[in-house]
C-alpha positions as CSV (number, residue, x, y, z in Angstrom):
1,M,20.8,-16.2,17.4
2,T,20.0,-14.1,14.5
3,I,17.6,-11.1,14.9
4,A,16.2,-9.2,11.9
5,D,14.6,-5.9,12.2
6,L,11.3,-5.5,10.4
7,I,10.4,-2.2,8.6
8,R,6.6,-1.7,7.8
9,H,6.2,0.9,5.1
10,D,2.8,2.1,3.7
11,S,3.5,2.5,-0.1
12,P,1.1,3.3,-2.9
13,F,1.4,-0.4,-3.8
14,G,0.3,-1.7,-0.4
15,L,1.8,-2.4,2.9
16,F,5.5,-3.1,2.2
17,H,7.7,-5.2,4.7
18,V,11.4,-5.3,4.8
19,L,13.6,-7.5,6.9
20,V,17.0,-6.1,7.8
21,Q,19.9,-8.0,9.2
22,D,23.3,-6.3,9.9
23,A,22.1,-3.1,7.8
24,V,21.4,-5.1,4.7
25,V,18.0,-6.2,3.3
26,V,17.4,-9.9,3.2
27,A,13.6,-10.0,2.4
28,A,11.0,-7.6,1.1
29,S,7.4,-8.0,0.1
30,W,4.0,-6.5,-0.1
31,D,0.9,-7.5,1.7
32,E,2.1,-10.8,3.2
33,P,1.9,-11.9,6.8
34,I,5.3,-11.6,8.6
35,D,5.8,-15.4,8.6
36,A,5.6,-15.4,4.8
37,V,8.1,-12.7,4.6
38,V,10.6,-14.6,6.8
39,A,9.9,-17.8,4.8
40,R,11.3,-15.9,1.7
41,V,14.7,-15.8,3.3
42,H,17.1,-18.8,2.5
43,P,17.4,-21.0,5.5
44,T,21.1,-20.2,5.6
45,L,20.3,-16.6,6.3
46,R,16.8,-16.9,7.9
47,P,16.5,-15.1,11.3
48,N,15.5,-16.8,14.4
49,S,13.3,-13.9,15.5
50,V,12.0,-10.6,14.2
51,R,11.6,-7.2,15.9
52,A,9.9,-4.0,14.7
53,R,12.7,-1.5,13.8
54,A,12.5,1.5,16.1
55,G,12.8,4.9,14.4
56,R,13.5,5.8,10.8
57,G,16.7,5.2,8.8
58,P,18.2,5.1,5.4
59,I,15.7,2.4,4.1
60,H,12.7,4.3,5.2
61,E,14.1,7.5,3.6
62,A,14.8,5.6,0.3
63,L,11.4,4.0,0.3
64,D,9.8,7.4,0.9
65,A,11.7,9.0,-2.0
66,Y,11.0,6.0,-4.3
67,D,7.3,6.6,-3.7
68,A,7.8,10.2,-4.3
69,G,9.3,9.6,-7.6
70,D,13.0,9.3,-7.0
71,C,13.1,5.8,-8.4
72,Q,16.9,5.6,-8.0
73,A,16.7,6.0,-4.3
74,I,16.6,2.3,-3.6
75,D,19.6,1.7,-6.0
76,G,22.2,2.1,-3.0
77,I,20.5,-0.1,-0.4
78,G,22.6,-3.2,0.4
79,V,20.9,-6.7,-0.1
80,L,22.0,-10.2,0.7
81,Q,20.5,-13.4,-0.8
82,H,21.9,-16.9,-0.9
83,S,22.0,-18.6,-4.3
84,G,24.3,-20.0,-7.0
85,P,26.5,-18.1,-9.0
86,F,24.3,-17.7,-12.1
87,H,21.3,-16.6,-10.0
88,A,23.6,-14.1,-8.1
89,R,24.7,-12.7,-11.4
90,V,21.3,-12.4,-12.7
91,R,20.2,-10.4,-9.7
92,E,23.3,-8.2,-10.2
93,E,22.1,-7.6,-13.7
94,L,18.5,-6.8,-12.4
95,R,20.0,-4.2,-10.2
96,A,21.7,-2.7,-13.1
97,I,18.4,-2.2,-15.1
98,P,17.6,1.6,-14.8
99,S,14.2,2.5,-13.5
100,G,11.7,3.1,-16.1
101,T,13.1,0.5,-18.2
102,T,12.8,-3.2,-18.7
103,S,14.9,-6.1,-19.9
104,T,13.8,-9.5,-21.3
105,Y,14.7,-12.8,-19.5
106,A,16.8,-13.6,-22.5
107,E,18.7,-10.3,-22.3
108,L,19.2,-11.0,-18.5
109,A,20.5,-14.4,-19.3
110,A,23.0,-13.1,-21.9
111,S,24.1,-10.4,-19.7
112,A,24.8,-12.8,-17.0
113,G,26.9,-15.0,-19.2
114,R,24.6,-17.8,-20.3
115,P,22.6,-16.6,-23.4
116,S,20.6,-19.8,-23.7
117,A,19.5,-19.8,-20.0
118,A,16.5,-17.4,-20.3
119,R,14.4,-19.9,-18.1
120,A,17.1,-20.1,-15.5
121,A,17.1,-16.3,-15.4
122,G,13.3,-16.4,-14.9
123,T,13.8,-18.9,-11.9
124,A,16.3,-16.3,-10.4
125,C,13.7,-13.7,-10.7
126,A,10.9,-16.2,-9.2
127,R,13.2,-17.0,-6.3
128,N,14.1,-13.4,-5.6
129,A,13.4,-12.7,-1.9
130,I,14.0,-8.9,-2.1
131,A,11.4,-7.4,-4.3
132,L,11.9,-3.8,-5.2
133,F,15.5,-3.6,-4.2
134,V,16.3,-6.4,-6.6
135,P,13.9,-5.1,-9.2
136,C,12.6,-8.4,-10.7
137,H,9.5,-6.5,-11.8
138,R,11.8,-5.0,-14.6
139,A,12.1,-8.4,-16.2
140,I,9.6,-9.2,-19.1
141,G,9.1,-11.8,-21.7
142,T,10.7,-11.6,-25.1
143,D,7.6,-10.8,-26.7
144,G,7.3,-7.8,-24.4
145,T,4.5,-9.2,-22.2
146,L,4.7,-9.1,-18.4
147,R,5.3,-12.5,-16.9
148,G,4.9,-13.9,-13.5
149,F,5.6,-11.7,-10.4
150,A,5.1,-13.0,-6.8
151,F,2.7,-10.1,-6.0
152,G,0.7,-10.3,-9.3
153,V,1.1,-9.1,-12.8
154,V,-1.1,-6.2,-12.1
155,H,1.1,-5.1,-9.2
156,K,4.2,-5.5,-11.7
157,A,2.5,-3.2,-14.1
158,A,1.8,-0.6,-11.5
159,L,5.4,-0.6,-10.3
160,L,6.7,-0.2,-14.1
161,E,4.1,2.7,-14.6
162,H,5.2,4.5,-11.4
163,E,8.8,4.3,-12.7
164,R,8.1,5.3,-16.2
165,R,6.1,8.3,-14.9
166,F,9.0,9.6,-13.0
167,T,11.9,8.7,-15.2
168,P,12.7,11.2,-17.9
169,T,12.3,9.6,-21.3
170,T,15.8,10.9,-22.2
171,A,17.2,8.7,-19.4
172,R,15.8,5.5,-20.8
173,P,16.1,3.7,-24.0
174,A,12.9,3.6,-26.3
175,R,10.8,0.5,-25.8
176,E,7.1,-0.2,-26.2
177,S,5.3,-0.5,-22.9
178,P,5.1,-4.3,-21.9
179,V,1.7,-5.9,-22.3
180,I,0.1,-7.8,-19.4
181,G,0.1,-11.4,-20.3
182,S,0.3,-14.9,-18.7
């Protein structure tokens, strides 16, 4: 029997739920019922039950730091998702995008070794069960517009603005702010 710990975190972006198994994050989302959070986990990793995590720990501390402006605080949190090799590689590339910056789906595809697979990179983002820790909100369209995000494009824009506000411009490459689009 697999049991996951549930962390509830009140963030500036809404109630954030994090599912943790064996000290790694397996799902994370905003403002969803617990059943929906659990459903995000691939069936091979899905817990049989969920319990509220007692006390605070490194994940709480990282989330508090992120909310306060240390947007790199979440980078060291361990994550686990089930996927094929290309999607796994795209998610590694997502985690390498510095906070306060973005990468296009085409750039993600190229850095993951398949330059012509921008749509597949977008699918890897769409199937990402671990929002924020695997920062799919940092992926944008080639034309600079914000594309789909499980929690809404407005939410995606708010996360990017938060990260830009707290990331020194000297620490990120110059790029125009993304435009909210379809």
